[in-house]
N, C-alpha and C positions, 0 to 999 in steps of 0.2 A: 504493500500500500504506499502512495505517495503522498505525503501531506503537504498540501499548498497554504502557508500562513498568509492570511487576508488583513488580519490585524492584532495588535497588541495594545491592549488596554492597561493602565495603572488605575486600580480602583481603590479609591481613599474610602475610611470608615465616615460614614455621613455624620455620626455623631460627635466625630472627632475633629471636624473642620475647624473649631475655634480654639483648640487646646494650645497652649504655649510651650508647656513643659514635657520632658520626655516621660511616658509611662512605664513604669518598672514593675514586673511582676518577678518576685523570687522563686527559685525552683524549689521543689519538696523532694523527701526523701524518694518517692515514687519516680518523680521526674527524672531524678538524676541516673536511675537505673537505665535508661533510655537515651541517655546524653549522645552516644555514638552508635546508636543503631541505625539500620538501614530506614530510609524514609518508607512511609506507607503510601503506595501508589494502587490508585482505584479508579476503574472507569464504569460508569452507568450508561446505559443504553436507553433510549426512547425511540419508539417509532411513531412515525407522523403520517397523515394522510395528506396533509399540504406543508411539505418542506422544501418549497421551492426557494430559490436566491432571494426572492422579493420577500416572503415572509419571515425569511429567517432573518436578514440584516433591517427588517424595517419593524419588526415585531419581536421575536423569540429572543435575538442578542439583546436589544435594548433594555427588555424587560428582566433579564439574566443579570445583566450590568448593574442596573438600578437597584435590584432587590438584593444583589451582593453587596452593595454599598451600607445599604441599611442593616444588613445582617451582622455585618463586621462592625459596627456600632456595639454590639451586644458581645462579640467575640473580638474585642479589640487585639488581644496578644497575635492573633494570626497574621496581623499587618506588620507584626515587627520583626525582629531577628535576635539570633541567640549570642551574647556575648560573655566574655569574661576576662573583666578587667584586673590586672595585675595586682591590685592591691584589695582585691575581693576573694574572699575564701571560698566561693563557690560561682559558678555562672548565673545569669538571670536573662529573663526576657526584657528587652528594651523597645518601645515602640517610639519613634520621635514622630514629631507633629506632622511631618511630611511623609510619612512612610505609606506605603500601598501595597496592595497585593496584584501581582501579575494575572492577567486573564487573557490568554491566547485564544483566538478566533480562526479556526482554518476549515479546510474542504477536502475531502477524500472521493474522487469521482471515479476511480478504479477498482473498486471493491463492492461486494454484494452485503449489504448491510445486514440481511438475514443470517448470512454465514456468519460475519463477524461478530453478530451479536448472539448468535447461538449458544447453546451448552454442551455440544459435540465435541469430538475429538478434534483438535487443530493444533498447528504449530503455537508454542508458546508465546514466540515473540512476534506474532502476526497483530497484537493488539498494543505493542509497545508505541507506535507513533501517537497513540491516543491519551497519552500523560505526558506532561511537561516535566522539565528538568526544575529541580528546587533550586531557585537562585542562591547562588553563595559569595559573598563580598570579602577575599580575604580567608579569614579563618572563622567568619562569623554568618552561618545559614540562616536564611529565611525560614518561615515556619509553614508557609503556605503557597501555592501556585496552582493555577487553573487553567484548562483548557475545553474550550466547547469546540466541537468537530460535527461539519455538517455533512452528511451523506445525501446528496442532491436528491429530492423525491423519495427519499426512504425514510431518513430518521436522523438523529443526530445523538451525539455522546457527550458526557461532561467527565473530563479527566481530572484527578484530584491528586497532587502529591503534597504529603504534611510530613513533618517533623513530629517524632514520636514523644519527644520531650514535652509536648503539650497535648498528645493524642492518644487516647485509647479508643477502643472500638465504639465505648459509649460517647464518647465526646465526638468522634468521627461522624457517627450516626446523628447525634444531635444537630451538627452544623448542617449536614444536608437536609436534615427535616425542618430545620428553621430557615434556610435558605429557600426550599420549595414552599414553605408555609406563606413567608411574606410575598413572592414571586406569583404563587396562584391567586391568591386572595387580595393582593393589592394593600394588605397591611403593613402598619407601621411598628404595630406591639407583637410580641409573641405569647402564646399560651404559657402558663406558668410551667407545664411538663417539658418545655424544650427551652426555656429561659435559664440561660447559664449561670453558674454561681462559681465567682473567680476568688473568692476568699481563701487564701491558702492557710489561714489559721486554724482552718476546719480540718487539715492534716495533723493528727496528733500523735507522735511517735517519741519514744523515750529519748532522753538527751544523748547525745553523741551517735545516734544511727545514722543521722546524716554524713557525719565525718567517717563512720567507717564504710558507707556506700561510697563515698568519694576515694576513698584509698583503694576499693574495689574496682573502680572505673578503668583504671588503666589495663586491669586482666580481662578485660572486655573489650577494649580496643583493638584495633588493627596497630596503631602507634603505641606500642606499650612503652615506649622511651618518652613519651610527652605526656604526661599525666594531666595537662591542661589544655590538651587538644580539643576543638570542636569539630575537628573534620569527621566528615561523614564516609562510610564504606563506598568506594567507585561500584557504579552499576557495571556489573559483569555483563560481558557479550553472552547471550543465550544460543546455546548450541540448536543447531537445526533439528538433532534428534530429541530435543525436550517438546513434549506436547503438553497441551492444557485439557481438562475435561472437568465437568461438573456431573457428579452422581446423585442419584435421588433416593431417598430412605422413605418411604410412605409411613403415615402413621401406624398402618398395618405392620409393617416390618419392623418398628419399633417395637410395638407391643411384643411382638413374637420373639425378638431378642431379648427382651426382658423375661419373658416367660422361659426361655432357655436358659438363661442366667439363674435363674430361681431353681429350675429343675436339675440343672446339671452341677452346680456348685455344691461341694460338700458342708458349705456353710447354711446356717439358717438366713432365709431370705430377711429377716428382720436384723441380721447383721451386716448385710449390703446396702449401700446406697444405689439403688436402681433407679436413678433418674437417665432421662432421656439423653442428656450431657455424657454421662458415664459410658452407658452401653454403647451409643453411636461412636465415641472415641476408641472404646476397647475396640468395637469393631473393624474402624478404618486402620487402627496401629498393627492389629493382628494381620490384617488383609498386606499392609504395606511391607510389614517384617517377612512374610511368606513371599510376596512379589520379588523382593531384593534378592533372595536366596542367599547363597555365600555360605561360608562356614558357620557352621552350627554354633560354634563356641565364641561368634565374634560378639562382643558388647552392643548392647541396642540400650536405647532409653525412650523416654515419652516426657515431652513438657507441654504444659499448659501457664496460662497466666491469668488466674482468677481476679474477680474485682474485689477491692476492698473496701469501697464506699459503706457498706454494712456490715463491716468486720472489724471495725476501729471502735475504740472507746473514747469518745461517743462517736456514734456513727456519722457519716458524711451524707449529706443530701444527694440523692438520686441524680439530679443536674449539675453536680460538680463538674467543672470543664477542666480537664488536665489530664495526667497519667495518674491514674489510681489503680494499676495492677500490678503484679509482681509475679515473676517466673518461679514455678514449682517445678521440682525435675524429679522424675522417678528413675533412679539409675540402680546400677548392680543386676543387671539381669543378662542372660545370653540368648541369642536368636532361638535355641532350642526350646525356651520356655513357651515360644508360641508357634510353633511349628508344627505340633500335633493337634490332635482332636481336642485337647483341652487348651488351646493357645487361647481363644476367645476367652473362656472363664478365668484363666489366668490373669489376662488382661483387665477384665472386669473387676477383679478382685484387687488387683494393684491400684487402678484408679478409684475404686469406690474408697479404698482405706486412707488414699491420698485426700480425697475430697472431704471425707468425715472428719479429717485431722483439722480443717479450716475452720470448724467450728469450735475448737477446742484449744486451739494455740494462738498466741499472738503473733503479730508480723515480726517480732525480733526473733522469735524460733526459726521462722522461715527464712530471714536473713542469713541467720548464723548456718543453716542447712545449705542454703544456695552459694553462699560464699566458701563453704567447705568443699562443695561438690564441684564449682568452677574453678577452684586452685588445685583439685586433685583429680579430674575427671580422667578415666582410662584414656589412653591415646588410641585413636580408631573408633570411639564410641559413635554407631550410628543412633542420630538423636532426631526423633522427629517430634516437630513442634505443632499443637493445635492453637488456632486461633478462633475470635468469634463463639457464637452461641446459638443454639435453637431458638433463644427468644429475641433473637436480632432479625429484623427484616428492614431491608432497604425498599421493600415494594410498596411502599405507602407514600412515597417520596415523589408525589405529584407535583410538577412545577406549572400546572395549567393546560399540560397537553396530554395528560394521561399517564398512567403508571409505567414503570420501567418494565421493559422485557427482559432484561437481565443485569447483571452488576458482576464485574470481576476483579479480584485484588490482584493486579498485574505485579506487584513485587514479590510473589511467591515463587516466581521462576528464577529468584536469587538464592534461594534456601528451601529447606526441607520443612515446609509449614504447609499443612492443609487449614482450610478454613470451613466452619461449620455455620450456617444461616438458616432462617425459616424458608420454607418453599413459598413459592410466589400464589400459589393457589390459596393460601391460608388454612389448609387442613392439618397443620401440626406437623407435617411432615420435614424433613430435614435435607438441605441441599449441601453436599460436600464438593468444595474447589480444591483441585490441587494440580502440581505439575510434577511430570515424569518424563524419563528417557521413554522413547516409543516402545521397546520391546518389554519394559517394566509395566507400562501402563497397560498394554495388552493381558499380560498376566494378571495384574491388579484387577482388571474388569473380569477377568473369566472368574478369579476368586470371589470378588464382590458379589456376583450373581449367583454363583454356584452355592455359596453359603446362604445366601437367601432362600434358594429353592430348596437346599435341605434341610431348611428350618420350617418348611411348610408343614 
């Protein structure tokens, strides 16, 4: 696909136009974990009956620009950049009076929108032209950049790249829903359930935990010799062998996986946390380990990043905007634990135990465990990380021209992460998006389907 850039706009936060002084937002313990993590890249697809040049440039694009300016007034940090002054013990987000967010408009006329926006098997790098790069000035990255791409007479896409230091899945979803609400309704205010809370004093962790997080940051960065670097990992060229796919698990599939776990586990089902999240992640993790094959003694691991908004004392409001997730890693397992007929049950019990501990242990305990595992992880460990939740759905984000037909997390072509979200039809089913080499994907799809058929 060849992108033709037609316009680059710098969008100012509307409510920020009269401000004379810099807006400074300190980073919290949770923000610091994602300081050098790869940006989140997402693209959302909208099919249109009238997506001609005239309607796009006279109606759609102006409304998107105007509503973005309004929504940035609520999400002001997105207009800023990350900085770390020499005299400061930790970095912060700074928004200068004239700071803006870049919005690129472009066209792609040599592609079939239905194919590009579909969920079937296709090259992973196919949709990369639909997301912009995150602007970086020296060692100071911006937090947000956007791209709206027209597929003439077919539809358009919205590409979003954001810095994880201010974005977790909840914040990302709130931003999109807020933008869509203002754009569709011509509103100037937001409903309470998507009005962001920026107060950093809401994050209550024990004294010294931020300092310990800062000490861990170099172990998480590619530039381990520069503890104060804000550089982000470079985007790797995606091999033509890597493909993208979305898999669906219906509500019936999920319920049968739960019943299988109850029936086959030697533990009482009362001891297990058999949520949709647990059984779906266990099933996908098992399929991935089997699809990769290799040495049965090779170390494998599973990682997820639960939300801590309701797990702190006192709890944080659900509309808190910023990073409020922390990685939990299940280590110490060999591939052979998941290759047999009991592989799914083993995965269910491992993830269930981990999730249950979230309700009984504090963030300090999880930090200690994570720091120890980060520094002492066995070389060559094959880690699959889970993102998102079956409670998240992008499909309600109607900007005024209908619901999205699909949404893809583009950045998962850079690492071993799979994404969970609610299905578009609202039936409580689950979508799983992931990228794999073609031969691995073929094996995975076979394992995925056969496992469900054998579960009938």
